[in-house]
ZATIVO-129624 format. One record per residue: residue number from 1; x, y, z of N, C-alpha, C in turn. Coordinates in nm, 4 decimals. Layout:
# residues N
  num      n_xx      n_yy      n_zz     ca_xx     ca_yy     ca_zz      c_xx      c_yy      c_zz
  NUM         X         Y         Z         X         Y         Z         X         Y         Z
...
END
This chain:
# residues 264
  num      n_xx      n_yy      n_zz     ca_xx     ca_yy     ca_zz      c_xx      c_yy      c_zz
    1    0.2704   -1.6235    1.1081    0.1499   -1.7034    1.1184    0.0787   -1.7036    0.9841
    2    0.0357   -1.8206    0.9391   -0.0277   -1.8275    0.8097   -0.1600   -1.7549    0.8100
    3   -0.1899   -1.6856    0.6958   -0.3183   -1.6200    0.6848   -0.4078   -1.6934    0.5872
    4   -0.3832   -1.8214    0.5661   -0.4620   -1.8983    0.4740   -0.6058   -1.9040    0.5196
    5   -0.6971   -1.8802    0.4301   -0.8385   -1.8887    0.4653   -0.8962   -1.7537    0.5011
    6   -0.8138   -1.6503    0.5209   -0.8648   -1.5192    0.5562   -0.9019   -1.4450    0.4279
    7   -1.0205   -1.4730    0.3754   -1.0646   -1.4156    0.2497   -1.1750   -1.3150    0.2743
    8   -1.1906   -1.2224    0.1813   -1.2979   -1.1254    0.1855   -1.3948   -1.1572    0.0739
    9   -1.5162   -1.1957    0.1113   -1.6144   -1.2310    0.0098   -1.6654   -1.1051   -0.0588
   10   -1.6832   -1.1121   -0.1903   -1.7318   -0.9980   -0.2657   -1.8615   -1.0357   -0.3350
   11   -1.9556   -0.9425   -0.3523   -2.0796   -0.9750   -0.4233   -2.0520   -1.0071   -0.5687
   12   -2.1236   -1.1019   -0.6256   -2.0988   -1.1388   -0.7648   -2.1278   -1.0244   -0.8581
   13   -2.0433   -1.0142   -0.9615   -2.0642   -0.9086   -1.0612   -2.1868   -0.9417   -1.1466
   14   -2.2497   -0.8393   -1.2023   -2.3669   -0.8599   -1.2866   -2.3239   -0.9293   -1.4174
   15   -2.3945   -1.0346   -1.4486   -2.3614   -1.1094   -1.5695   -2.4040   -1.0307   -1.6935
   16   -2.3263   -1.0448   -1.7976   -2.3619   -0.9822   -1.9243   -2.4356   -1.0855   -2.0083
   17   -2.5604   -1.0573   -2.0422   -2.6436   -1.1536   -2.1125   -2.6298   -1.1329   -2.2628
   18   -2.6215   -1.2430   -2.3338   -2.6078   -1.2380   -2.4798   -2.7467   -1.2183   -2.5425
   19   -2.7907   -1.0898   -2.5529   -2.9225   -1.0609   -2.6083   -2.9205   -1.0554   -2.7601
   20   -2.8095   -1.0188   -2.8172   -2.8010   -0.9989   -2.9609   -2.7413   -1.1184   -3.0347
   21   -2.7055   -1.2196   -2.9587   -2.6482   -1.3373   -3.0229   -2.5081   -1.3130   -3.0759
   22   -2.4349   -1.2160   -3.0142   -2.2997   -1.1857   -3.0639   -2.1914   -1.2622   -2.9910
   23   -2.2322   -1.3591   -2.9090   -2.1330   -1.4438   -2.8436   -2.0789   -1.3896   -2.7129
   24   -2.1288   -1.2782   -2.6630   -2.0789   -1.2240   -2.5383   -2.1237   -1.3132   -2.4234
   25   -2.0307   -1.3469   -2.3342   -2.0582   -1.4397   -2.2249   -2.0496   -1.3695   -2.0911
   26   -2.1141   -1.4247   -1.9858   -2.1043   -1.3649   -1.8520   -1.9590   -1.3567   -1.8061
   27   -1.9277   -1.2488   -1.7366   -1.7920   -1.2313   -1.6827   -1.7675   -1.3322   -1.5733
   28   -1.6491   -1.3961   -1.5708   -1.6179   -1.4923   -1.4634   -1.6081   -1.4226   -1.3290
   29   -1.6580   -1.4877   -1.2233   -1.6584   -1.4298   -1.0891   -1.5980   -1.5294   -0.9915
   30   -1.5084   -1.4819   -0.9052   -1.4520   -1.5662   -0.7994   -1.5056   -1.5205   -0.6656
   31   -1.5648   -1.6105   -0.5906   -1.6149   -1.5776   -0.4582   -1.5032   -1.5852   -0.3532
   32   -1.3887   -1.6425   -0.3918   -1.2773   -1.6568   -0.2991   -1.1525   -1.5977   -0.3645
   33   -1.1389   -1.4665   -0.3565   -1.0288   -1.4010   -0.4306   -0.8910   -1.4563   -0.4016
   34   -0.8601   -1.4814   -0.2725   -0.7223   -1.5239   -0.2419   -0.6938   -1.6658   -0.2879
   35   -0.7988   -1.7416   -0.3203   -0.7761   -1.8780   -0.3687   -0.7420   -1.8795   -0.5178
   36   -0.7376   -1.7639   -0.5804   -0.6979   -1.7586   -0.7208   -0.5475   -1.7783   -0.7369
   37   -0.4698   -1.7627   -0.6293   -0.3252   -1.7821   -0.6377   -0.2961   -1.9262   -0.6784
   38   -0.2119   -1.9424   -0.7763   -0.1767   -2.0755   -0.8211   -0.0368   -2.1110   -0.7727
   39   -0.0267   -2.2257   -0.7060    0.1048   -2.2723   -0.6674    0.1802   -2.3119   -0.7931
   40    0.3025   -2.2658   -0.8047    0.3766   -2.2952   -0.9266    0.4917   -2.3922   -0.9044
   41    0.5311   -2.4118   -0.7790    0.6343   -2.5109   -0.7527    0.6377   -2.5424   -0.6042
   42    0.7063   -2.6506   -0.5718    0.7220   -2.6920   -0.4319    0.8703   -2.7075   -0.4019
   43    0.9165   -2.6426   -0.2980    1.0565   -2.6548   -0.2528    1.0661   -2.7690   -0.1534
   44    1.1651   -2.8539   -0.1720    1.1874   -2.9633   -0.0776    1.2748   -2.9149    0.0376
   45    1.2306   -2.9391    0.1611    1.3075   -2.9008    0.2786    1.3136   -3.0179    0.3760
   46    1.4070   -3.0089    0.4679    1.4167   -3.1028    0.5796    1.3939   -3.0269    0.7097
   47    1.3449   -3.0989    0.8096    1.3249   -3.0323    0.9375    1.2427   -3.1144    1.0337
   48    1.1830   -3.0445    1.1286    1.1052   -3.1072    1.2356    0.9628   -3.0532    1.2298
   49    0.8651   -3.1436    1.2401    0.7242   -3.1062    1.2383    0.6602   -3.1470    1.3704
   50    0.5848   -3.0557    1.4305    0.5129   -3.0868    1.5544    0.3641   -3.0547    1.5387
   51    0.2790   -3.1471    1.5791    0.1356   -3.1233    1.5898    0.0955   -3.1286    1.7368
   52    0.0118   -3.0338    1.7801   -0.0424   -3.0328    1.9173   -0.1904   -3.0067    1.9090
   53   -0.2687   -3.0795    1.9892   -0.4134   -3.0729    1.9745   -0.4817   -3.1084    2.1070
   54   -0.5977   -3.0448    2.1322   -0.6780   -3.0764    2.2506   -0.7717   -3.1920    2.2192
   55   -0.7785   -3.2880    2.3058   -0.8637   -3.4044    2.2840   -1.0110   -3.3693    2.3108
   56   -1.0987   -3.4130    2.2193   -1.2442   -3.3969    2.2328   -1.2889   -3.2525    2.2452
   57   -1.2150   -3.1614    2.1832   -1.2499   -3.0187    2.1971   -1.3802   -2.9844    2.1282
   58   -1.4078   -3.0468    2.0138   -1.5280   -3.0125    1.9374   -1.6551   -3.0405    2.0171
   59   -1.6606   -3.1559    2.0824   -1.7782   -3.1878    2.1629   -1.7903   -3.0941    2.2822
   60   -1.6765   -3.0534    2.3368   -1.6779   -2.9587    2.4483   -1.7286   -2.8222    2.4018
   61   -1.6891   -2.7803    2.2833   -1.7355   -2.6542    2.2281   -1.8866   -2.6570    2.2067
   62   -1.9397   -2.7683    2.1593   -2.0841   -2.7807    2.1391   -2.1596   -2.7724    2.2705
   63   -2.1011   -2.8267    2.3771   -2.1700   -2.8316    2.5059   -2.1585   -2.7032    2.5854
   64   -2.0449   -2.6348    2.5731   -2.0237   -2.5138    2.6534   -1.9211   -2.4253    2.5848
   65   -1.9676   -2.3419    2.4933   -1.8764   -2.2643    2.4096   -1.7954   -2.1622    2.4888
   66   -1.8549   -2.1024    2.5936   -1.7823   -2.0001    2.6693   -1.6614   -2.0597    2.7383
   67   -1.6804   -2.1737    2.8068   -1.5677   -2.2391    2.8706   -1.4665   -2.2874    2.7672
   68   -1.5182   -2.3364    2.6544   -1.4298   -2.3911    2.5511   -1.3380   -2.2822    2.4958
   69   -1.3884   -2.1625    2.4731   -1.3049   -2.0530    2.4244   -1.1959   -2.0198    2.5252
   70   -1.2316   -2.0172    2.6523   -1.1314   -1.9902    2.7565   -1.0260   -2.1005    2.7595
   71   -1.0718   -2.2250    2.7416   -0.9783   -2.3374    2.7409   -0.8819   -2.3279    2.6218
   72   -0.9350   -2.2893    2.5064   -0.8519   -2.2750    2.3885   -0.7476   -2.1638    2.4072
   73   -0.7919   -2.0511    2.4662   -0.6988   -1.9409    2.4924   -0.5887   -1.9865    2.5881
   74   -0.6265   -2.0671    2.6857   -0.5273   -2.1208    2.7808   -0.4269   -2.2088    2.7085
   75   -0.4757   -2.2929    2.6173   -0.3880   -2.3836    2.5423   -0.2896   -2.3045    2.4574
   76   -0.3390   -2.2006    2.3876   -0.2505   -2.1177    2.3057   -0.1442   -2.0488    2.3919
   77   -0.1850   -2.0045    2.5088   -0.0899   -1.9361    2.5966    0.0191   -2.0321    2.6438
   78   -0.0182   -2.1521    2.6806    0.0804   -2.2512    2.7241    0.1778   -2.2828    2.6102
   79    0.1232   -2.3000    2.4893    0.2105   -2.3283    2.3741    0.3081   -2.2156    2.3481
   80    0.2575   -2.0911    2.3536    0.3451   -1.9762    2.3250    0.4516   -1.9580    2.4320
   81    0.4217   -1.9995    2.5558    0.5197   -1.9889    2.6627    0.6344   -2.0868    2.6464
   82    0.6065   -2.2002    2.5844    0.7074   -2.3061    2.5737    0.7700   -2.3199    2.4354
   83    0.7009   -2.2736    2.3312    0.7455   -2.3004    2.1965    0.7661   -2.1725    2.1167
   84    0.8766   -2.1652    2.0469    0.9078   -2.0536    1.9593    1.0263   -2.0961    1.8739
   85    1.0745   -2.0054    1.7925    1.1955   -2.0338    1.7152    1.3130   -2.0616    1.8075
   86    1.3053   -2.0089    1.9314    1.4134   -2.0286    2.0276    1.4079   -2.1663    2.0943
   87    1.3056   -2.2455    2.0595    1.2979   -2.3805    2.1177    1.4126   -2.4681    2.0744
   88    1.4747   -2.4338    1.9611    1.5875   -2.5115    1.9108    1.7132   -2.4274    1.9243
   89    1.7803   -2.4430    2.0358    1.8954   -2.3582    2.0677    2.0287   -2.4303    2.0553
   90    2.0269   -2.5505    2.0016    2.1505   -2.6281    1.9998    2.2570   -2.5668    1.9107
   91    2.2158   -2.4992    1.8047    2.3136   -2.4435    1.7114    2.3426   -2.2971    1.7429
   92    2.4679   -2.2602    1.7287    2.5044   -2.1207    1.7502    2.4460   -2.0325    1.6404
   93    2.4408   -2.0853    1.5193    2.3843   -2.0101    1.4079    2.2317   -2.0255    1.4060
   94    2.1635   -1.9197    1.3674    2.0178   -1.9253    1.3594    1.9794   -1.9932    1.2275
   95    1.9923   -2.1242    1.2262    1.9738   -2.1995    1.1022    1.8273   -2.2245    1.0697
   96    1.7439   -2.2258    1.1721    1.6057   -2.2635    1.1521    1.5128   -2.1433    1.1339
   97    1.4152   -2.1598    1.0471    1.3025   -2.0678    1.0429    1.1804   -2.1446    1.0884
   98    1.0847   -2.0767    1.1447    0.9681   -2.1417    1.2041    0.8409   -2.0998    1.1319
   99    0.7563   -2.1965    1.1015    0.6251   -2.1728    1.0414    0.5201   -2.2286    1.1359
  100    0.4190   -2.1508    1.1692    0.3119   -2.1962    1.2563    0.1788   -2.1807    1.1869
  101    0.0960   -2.2827    1.1979   -0.0353   -2.2804    1.1351   -0.1396   -2.3270    1.2358
  102   -0.2374   -2.2417    1.2632   -0.3453   -2.2782    1.3552   -0.4440   -2.3680    1.2839
  103   -0.4882   -2.4713    1.3540   -0.5809   -2.5692    1.2974   -0.6948   -2.5896    1.3967
  104   -0.7811   -2.4886    1.4112   -0.8898   -2.4989    1.5074   -0.8339   -2.5027    1.6483
  105   -0.8531   -2.6153    1.7171   -0.8021   -2.6288    1.8540   -0.6614   -2.6855    1.8550
  106   -0.5995   -2.6964    1.7376   -0.4636   -2.7496    1.7306   -0.3682   -2.6517    1.6692
  107   -0.2448   -2.6958    1.6557   -0.1396   -2.6124    1.6004   -0.0356   -2.7002    1.5324
  108    0.0104   -2.6567    1.4152    0.1215   -2.7235    1.3483    0.2412   -2.6303    1.3494
  109    0.3541   -2.6795    1.3954    0.4785   -2.6030    1.3975    0.5821   -2.6755    1.3122
  110    0.6542   -2.5994    1.2302    0.7585   -2.6572    1.1453    0.8881   -2.5786    1.1658
  111    0.9956   -2.6490    1.1958    1.1277   -2.5883    1.2011    1.2031   -2.6367    1.0770
  112    1.2423   -2.5440    0.9906    1.3006   -2.5777    0.8607    1.4518   -2.5584    0.8640
  113    1.5228   -2.6629    0.8266    1.6687   -2.6528    0.8159    1.7007   -2.5945    0.6786
  114    1.7008   -2.4637    0.6685    1.7121   -2.3971    0.5393    1.8427   -2.4310    0.4669
  115    1.9523   -2.4397    0.5401    2.0812   -2.4612    0.4769    2.1354   -2.6030    0.4982
  116    2.0595   -2.6863    0.5664    2.1142   -2.8151    0.6037    2.0354   -2.9332    0.5500
  117    2.0992   -3.0484    0.5542    2.0347   -3.1721    0.5150    1.9744   -3.2368    0.6389
  118    1.9106   -3.3492    0.6209    1.8479   -3.4204    0.7322    1.9521   -3.4592    0.8385
  119    2.0749   -3.4840    0.7950    2.1780   -3.5264    0.8899    2.2276   -3.4112    0.9770
  120    2.1959   -3.2875    0.9378    2.2407   -3.1726    1.0163    2.1505   -3.1441    1.1368
  121    2.0323   -3.2076    1.1414    1.9455   -3.1917    1.2563    2.0067   -3.2680    1.3726
  122    2.0288   -3.1998    1.4839    2.1085   -3.2575    1.5922    2.0246   -3.3373    1.6917
  123    2.0951   -3.4215    1.7667    2.0317   -3.4989    1.8736    1.9708   -3.4069    1.9779
  124    2.0431   -3.3012    2.0136    1.9932   -3.2075    2.1153    1.8663   -3.1361    2.0706
  125    1.8580   -3.1052    1.9416    1.7391   -3.0373    1.8912    1.6155   -3.1251    1.9056
  126    1.6297   -3.2511    1.8690    1.5152   -3.3428    1.8727    1.4757   -3.3768    2.0148
  127    1.5731   -3.4169    2.0966    1.5409   -3.4555    2.2341    1.4944   -3.3331    2.3149
  128    1.5537   -3.2168    2.2859    1.5107   -3.0960    2.3562    1.3671   -3.0607    2.3257
  129    1.3264   -3.0736    2.1991    1.1884   -3.0433    2.1608    1.0920   -3.1454    2.2212
  130    1.1332   -3.2718    2.2295    1.0493   -3.3728    2.2925    1.0248   -3.3405    2.4402
  131    1.1286   -3.2926    2.5079    1.1144   -3.2555    2.6491    1.0276   -3.1308    2.6657
  132    1.0380   -3.0381    2.5707    0.9491   -2.9216    2.5726    0.8045   -2.9682    2.5584
  133    0.7817   -3.0673    2.4727    0.6479   -3.1232    2.4578    0.5951   -3.1790    2.5883
  134    0.6811   -3.2456    2.6652    0.6388   -3.2956    2.7960    0.5925   -3.1819    2.8873
  135    0.6653   -3.0712    2.8855    0.6303   -2.9588    2.9706    0.4986   -2.8947    2.9271
  136    0.4732   -2.8904    2.7966    0.3456   -2.8375    2.7478    0.2295   -2.9217    2.7990
  137    0.2427   -3.0532    2.7891    0.1382   -3.1449    2.8347    0.1123   -3.1256    2.9848
  138    0.2190   -3.1265    3.0639    0.2049   -3.1127    3.2085    0.1437   -2.9774    3.2458
  139    0.1960   -2.8705    3.1842    0.1499   -2.7359    3.2191    0.0021   -2.7169    3.1840
  140   -0.0385   -2.7626    3.0653   -0.1780   -2.7486    3.0260   -0.2689   -2.8284    3.1180
  141   -0.2285   -2.9476    3.1559   -0.3093   -3.0279    3.2478   -0.3285   -2.9572    3.3812
  142   -0.2236   -2.8928    3.4292   -0.2308   -2.8266    3.5581   -0.3195   -2.7020    3.5554
  143   -0.3115   -2.6234    3.4478   -0.3839   -2.4963    3.4460   -0.5227   -2.5073    3.3854
  144   -0.5543   -2.6166    3.3157   -0.6834   -2.6254    3.2466   -0.8005   -2.6267    3.3444
  145   -0.7774   -2.6682    3.4689   -0.8856   -2.6704    3.5671   -0.9404   -2.5308    3.5953
  146   -0.8603   -2.4283    3.5684   -0.9067   -2.2913    3.5892   -1.0016   -2.2452    3.4804
  147   -1.0079   -2.3188    3.3694   -1.0864   -2.2749    3.2544   -1.1947   -2.3750    3.2156
  148   -1.2047   -2.4860    3.2845   -1.3013   -2.5887    3.2464   -1.3489   -2.6647    3.3694
  149   -1.4683   -2.7202    3.3647   -1.5198   -2.7975    3.4784   -1.4374   -2.9208    3.5093
  150   -1.3678   -2.9734    3.4106   -1.2820   -3.0895    3.4327   -1.1529   -3.0690    3.3547
  151   -1.0508   -3.1439    3.3938   -0.9204   -3.1280    3.3283   -0.9237   -3.1929    3.1904
  152   -0.8678   -3.1211    3.0947   -0.8665   -3.1709    2.9575   -0.7267   -3.2172    2.9179
  153   -0.7226   -3.2895    2.8084   -0.6018   -3.3609    2.7729   -0.5564   -3.3237    2.6328
  154   -0.4268   -3.3326    2.6105   -0.3699   -3.2974    2.4805   -0.2814   -3.4102    2.4289
  155   -0.2515   -3.4042    2.3009   -0.1553   -3.4957    2.2410   -0.0585   -3.4159    2.1571
  156    0.0668   -3.4606    2.1527    0.1705   -3.3950    2.0729    0.2437   -3.5012    1.9912
  157    0.2565   -3.4754    1.8604    0.3307   -3.5631    1.7719    0.4482   -3.4899    1.7094
  158    0.5640   -3.5529    1.7059    0.6852   -3.4933    1.6507    0.7456   -3.5895    1.5485
  159    0.7688   -3.5395    1.4276    0.8282   -3.6223    1.3220    0.9430   -3.5468    1.2562
  160    1.0436   -3.6192    1.2147    1.1607   -3.5604    1.1511    1.1720   -3.6166    1.0101
  161    1.1946   -3.5294    0.9116    1.2073   -3.5767    0.7755    1.1934   -3.4644    0.6757
  162    1.1533   -3.4993    0.5539    1.1412   -3.4001    0.4453    0.9943   -3.3646    0.4213
  163    0.9727   -3.2459    0.3638    0.8376   -3.1990    0.3298    0.8535   -3.0913    0.2225
  164    0.7418   -3.0539    0.1613    0.7438   -2.9563    0.0526    0.6819   -2.8242    0.0982
  165    0.7467   -2.7153    0.0631    0.6904   -2.5823    0.0859    0.6290   -2.5343   -0.0457
  166    0.5009   -2.5007   -0.0430    0.4285   -2.4628   -0.1643    0.4426   -2.3136   -0.1905
  167    0.4877   -2.2798   -0.3112    0.5164   -2.1407   -0.3462    0.4233   -2.0911   -0.4561
  168    0.3885   -1.9625   -0.4486    0.3143   -1.8985   -0.5573    0.3728   -1.7614   -0.5818
  169    0.3537   -1.7105   -0.7025    0.4140   -1.5847   -0.7445    0.3346   -1.4663   -0.6915
  170    0.4045   -1.3680   -0.6361    0.3397   -1.2476   -0.5873    0.2800   -1.1693   -0.7045
  171    0.1554   -1.1248   -0.6892    0.0873   -1.0568   -0.7992    0.1479   -0.9208   -0.8313
  172    0.2036   -0.8562   -0.7330    0.2592   -0.7220   -0.7569    0.4054   -0.7248   -0.7981
  173    0.4722   -0.8391   -0.7745    0.6131   -0.8514   -0.8107    0.6376   -0.9946   -0.8596
  174    0.6379   -1.0166   -0.9899    0.6499   -1.1518   -1.0438    0.7814   -1.2209   -1.0115
  175    0.8812   -1.1449   -0.9663    1.0091   -1.2044   -0.9281    1.0132   -1.2484   -0.7833
  176    0.9050   -1.2232   -0.7106    0.8999   -1.2539   -0.5678    0.8004   -1.3660   -0.5448
  177    0.8398   -1.4622   -0.4603    0.7527   -1.5759   -0.4327    0.7087   -1.5745   -0.2871
  178    0.5865   -1.6199   -0.2659    0.5319   -1.6317   -0.1320    0.4922   -1.7777   -0.1046
  179    0.4706   -1.8090    0.0206    0.4242   -1.9435    0.0560    0.3252   -1.9289    0.1711
  180    0.2359   -2.0262    0.1818    0.1419   -2.0251    0.2923    0.1136   -2.1652    0.3457
  181    0.1774   -2.2647    0.2879    0.1419   -2.3993    0.3326    0.2526   -2.4983    0.3013
  182    0.2396   -2.6178    0.3620    0.3340   -2.7260    0.3444    0.2574   -2.8561    0.3260
  183    0.3206   -2.9541    0.2655    0.2618   -3.0863    0.2536    0.3742   -3.1888    0.2510
  184    0.3373   -3.3161    0.2643    0.4364   -3.4216    0.2600    0.4164   -3.5267    0.3676
  185    0.4856   -3.6382    0.3504    0.4688   -3.7515    0.4401    0.5079   -3.7229    0.5841
  186    0.6082   -3.6401    0.6068    0.6507   -3.6099    0.7435    0.5414   -3.5347    0.8179
  187    0.4709   -3.4454    0.7488    0.3597   -3.3720    0.8110    0.2464   -3.4682    0.8441
  188    0.2142   -3.5579    0.7523    0.1104   -3.6572    0.7807    0.1492   -3.7455    0.8990
  189    0.2752   -3.7833    0.9064    0.3222   -3.8650    1.0182    0.3051   -3.7930    1.1511
  190    0.3447   -3.6652    1.1573    0.3303   -3.5890    1.2818    0.1852   -3.5814    1.3267
  191    0.0926   -3.5662    1.2302   -0.0493   -3.5600    1.2651   -0.0971   -3.6942    1.3223
  192   -0.0506   -3.8031    1.2671   -0.0900   -3.9343    1.3194   -0.0277   -3.9605    1.4560
  193    0.0942   -3.9149    1.4759    0.1578   -3.9340    1.6061    0.0864   -3.8537    1.7140
  194    0.0337   -3.7363    1.6760   -0.0440   -3.6579    1.7737   -0.1644   -3.7374    1.8216
  195   -0.2328   -3.8070    1.7314   -0.3481   -3.8881    1.7700   -0.3062   -4.0027    1.8603
  196   -0.1933   -4.0657    1.8290   -0.1438   -4.1754    1.9124   -0.1033   -4.1292    2.0517
  197   -0.0711   -4.0011    2.0652   -0.0216   -3.9487    2.1936   -0.1333   -3.9237    2.2936
  198   -0.2560   -3.9126    2.2497   -0.3654   -3.8823    2.3407   -0.3961   -4.0034    2.4269
  199   -0.4364   -3.9852    2.5521   -0.4436   -3.8578    2.6222   -0.3109   -3.8229    2.6903
  200   -0.2794   -3.6968    2.6912   -0.1662   -3.6438    2.7687   -0.0350   -3.7155    2.7382
  201    0.0130   -3.6989    2.6165    0.1368   -3.7660    2.5830    0.2096   -3.6996    2.4664
  202    0.3316   -3.7517    2.4409    0.4160   -3.7059    2.3319    0.4701   -3.8293    2.2605
  203    0.4600   -3.8316    2.1278    0.5129   -3.9438    2.0504    0.6088   -3.8887    1.9453
  204    0.7246   -3.9531    1.9306    0.8313   -3.9020    1.8432    0.8706   -4.0105    1.7426
  205    0.8873   -3.9700    1.6164    0.9414   -4.0581    1.5138    1.0623   -3.9900    1.4511
  206    1.1746   -4.0631    1.4457    1.2958   -4.0058    1.3866    1.3626   -4.1104    1.2966
  207    1.2797   -4.1909    1.2294    1.3310   -4.3010    1.1475    1.4070   -4.2532    1.0253
  208    1.3921   -4.1251    0.9879    1.4625   -4.0746    0.8713    1.6105   -4.0470    0.8981
  209    1.6491   -4.0467    1.0235    1.7864   -4.0124    1.0604    1.8804   -4.1324    1.0465
  210    2.0115   -4.1091    1.0333    2.1088   -4.2192    1.0258    2.1181   -4.2960    1.1571
  211    2.1650   -4.4184    1.1493    2.1651   -4.5092    1.2625    2.2377   -4.4547    1.3854
  212    2.3557   -4.3936    1.3650    2.4338   -4.3468    1.4805    2.3575   -4.2397    1.5583
  213    2.2835   -4.1551    1.4873    2.2058   -4.0508    1.5546    2.0853   -4.1112    1.6266
  214    2.0234   -4.2127    1.5644    1.9102   -4.2794    1.6281    1.9491   -4.3355    1.7632
  215    2.0654   -4.3948    1.7716    2.1112   -4.4564    1.8959    2.1247   -4.3522    2.0072
  216    2.1814   -4.2369    1.9717    2.1954   -4.1300    2.0714    2.0589   -4.0749    2.1154
  217    1.9684   -4.0586    2.0200    1.8355   -4.0057    2.0532    1.7604   -4.1042    2.1421
  218    1.7678   -4.2326    2.1093    1.7025   -4.3355    2.1904    1.7467   -4.3253    2.3364
  219    1.8775   -4.3174    2.3570    1.9302   -4.3112    2.4934    1.8818   -4.1867    2.5659
  220    1.8797   -4.0726    2.4958    1.8368   -3.9477    2.5586    1.6877   -3.9506    2.5914
  221    1.6058   -4.0030    2.5006    1.4615   -4.0087    2.5257    1.4281   -4.1070    2.6390
  222    1.4930   -4.2210    2.6405    1.4688   -4.3181    2.7479    1.5049   -4.2602    2.8834
  223    1.6096   -4.1769    2.8871    1.6484   -4.1116    3.0112    1.5433   -4.0116    3.0586
  224    1.4537   -3.9698    2.9670    1.3456   -3.8770    3.0010    1.2092   -3.9457    2.9984
  225    1.2096   -4.0767    3.0292    1.0879   -4.1539    3.0511    1.0087   -4.1841    2.9238
  226    1.0707   -4.1725    2.8063    1.0056   -4.2180    2.6829    1.0273   -4.3686    2.6691
  227    0.9256   -4.4378    2.6205    0.9338   -4.5820    2.6003    0.9256   -4.6155    2.4514
  228    0.9962   -4.7183    2.4120    0.9888   -4.7631    2.2734    0.8599   -4.8417    2.2516
  229    0.7873   -4.8070    2.1441    0.6619   -4.8748    2.1120    0.6604   -4.9021    1.9617
  230    0.5745   -4.9952    1.9217    0.5559   -5.0248    1.7794    0.4074   -5.0120    1.7492
  231    0.3731   -4.9304    1.6498    0.2340   -4.9113    1.6096    0.2180   -4.9421    1.4608
  232    0.1041   -4.9972    1.4278    0.0686   -5.0192    1.2888    0.0069   -4.8912    1.2350
  233    0.0729   -4.8275    1.1403    0.0253   -4.7019    1.0830   -0.0135   -4.7256    0.9386
  234   -0.1360   -4.6877    0.9049   -0.1887   -4.7122    0.7710   -0.0987   -4.6500    0.6641
  235   -0.0681   -4.7289    0.5623    0.0158   -4.6825    0.4543    0.1641   -4.6941    0.4807
  236    0.2002   -4.7214    0.6054    0.3415   -4.7335    0.6421    0.3718   -4.8708    0.6969
  237    0.2794   -4.9265    0.7741    0.3003   -5.0560    0.8387    0.3478   -5.0400    0.9819
  238    0.4078   -5.1443    1.0354    0.4560   -5.1403    1.1726    0.5708   -5.0406    1.1824
  239    0.5573   -4.9480    1.2737    0.6538   -4.8381    1.2841    0.7057   -4.8260    1.4272
  240    0.8349   -4.8136    1.4396    0.8984   -4.8015    1.5694    0.8971   -4.6551    1.6118
  241    0.8410   -4.6277    1.7315    0.8257   -4.4919    1.7820    0.8725   -4.4852    1.9253
  242    0.8856   -4.3623    1.9772    0.9138   -4.3414    2.1180    0.8035   -4.2548    2.1772
  243    0.7488   -4.3023    2.2874    0.6268   -4.2416    2.3404    0.6370   -4.2193    2.4928
  244    0.5851   -4.1034    2.5341    0.5764   -4.0704    2.6763    0.4329   -4.0353    2.7077
  245    0.3807   -4.0881    2.8176    0.2471   -4.0527    2.8637    0.2575   -3.9955    3.0053
  246    0.1806   -3.8920    3.0322    0.1813   -3.8250    3.1622    0.1076   -3.9140    3.2617
  247    0.1813   -4.0025    3.3269    0.1224   -4.1056    3.4122    0.0370   -4.0470    3.5241
  248    0.0801   -3.9346    3.5814    0.0071   -3.8753    3.6918   -0.1362   -3.8366    3.6491
  249   -0.1491   -3.7815    3.5293   -0.2796   -3.7430    3.4791   -0.3647   -3.8650    3.4452
  250   -0.3030   -3.9666    3.3860   -0.3761   -4.0867    3.3481   -0.4306   -4.1580    3.4712
  251   -0.3505   -4.1666    3.5766   -0.3953   -4.2316    3.6999   -0.5043   -4.1502    3.7674
  252   -0.4881   -4.0184    3.7712   -0.5851   -3.9328    3.8394   -0.7218   -3.9358    3.7712
  253   -0.7242   -3.9415    3.6391   -0.8500   -3.9356    3.5649   -0.9027   -4.0724    3.5249
  254   -0.8221   -4.1755    3.5504   -0.8637   -4.3096    3.5096   -0.8739   -4.3223    3.3585
  255   -0.7848   -4.2557    3.2849   -0.7900   -4.2534    3.1395   -0.7194   -4.3753    3.0812
  256   -0.7626   -4.4209    2.9630   -0.6920   -4.5317    2.8968   -0.5530   -4.4874    2.8531
  257   -0.4612   -4.5809    2.8491   -0.3240   -4.5470    2.8108   -0.3057   -4.5436    2.6604
  258   -0.4038   -4.5970    2.5866   -0.3905   -4.5961    2.4406   -0.5269   -4.5757    2.3802
  259   -0.5362   -4.4792    2.2873   -0.6632   -4.4511    2.2200   -0.6461   -4.4824    2.0718
  260   -0.7171   -4.5867    2.0201   -0.6977   -4.6188    1.8786   -0.7457   -4.5078    1.7872
  261   -0.6757   -4.4906    1.6763   -0.7101   -4.3865    1.5791   -0.7716   -4.4553    1.4574
  262   -0.8937   -4.4153    1.4183   -0.9598   -4.4828    1.3039   -0.8831   -4.4654    1.1725
  263   -0.7897   -4.3670    1.1646   -0.7142   -4.3480    1.0415   -0.6055   -4.4534    1.0241
  264   -0.5728   -4.5278    1.1308   -0.4635   -4.6255    1.1211   -0.5151   -4.7556    1.0631
END
């Protein structure tokens, strides 16, 4: 789990004043010690990115923080029950490493194909993760009533492609590199798909894969109630996606089937 942002604030050091005109300047002070690490390079990787998030959680936190904390704990528990490095079991070899980053009421998960190219990501891995996403949505909807006055909704976005792992040099061992974050278009895509998935849905993009694999994934997703949709995504244009919405929840709550995202 990333520890980004876990800093220890220190009181500023006493400045040295130039009383004699000898050019002595105040000592530099950093209020954020861990932010002094400089990224020195980015490694390109391929893999799968998933974003999961609770809809309207911030307003719920403002209105009732005690219930909101319980709801968030419930969401984390549901995610941990369904998602782990073992979520991708299609390969006999443990090819994937998993990176998880908490984002308030959301979570970003990355499965990195350390030794493989984009074409090595299998149909079973992608469709299996999409089905796991369906179970997360259903399970959270069912149990959230125990932690909140009304049932809450989530969105999950899954994107396949390349991204960069940001590396910095360890201060105690200059030959050792550490990382704490990722960036890239595939991560941005997964975040946008999460917004498109609300309320109670999963949206998948696998446009980076070769045509023969796309055909197999389409058939598998359609067999699991995913529908083909086209959305206009800012900076990308009209994009072909596959989307599933938890119809039972939408009908029960009278929720809209599509929530526009101002970022698009």
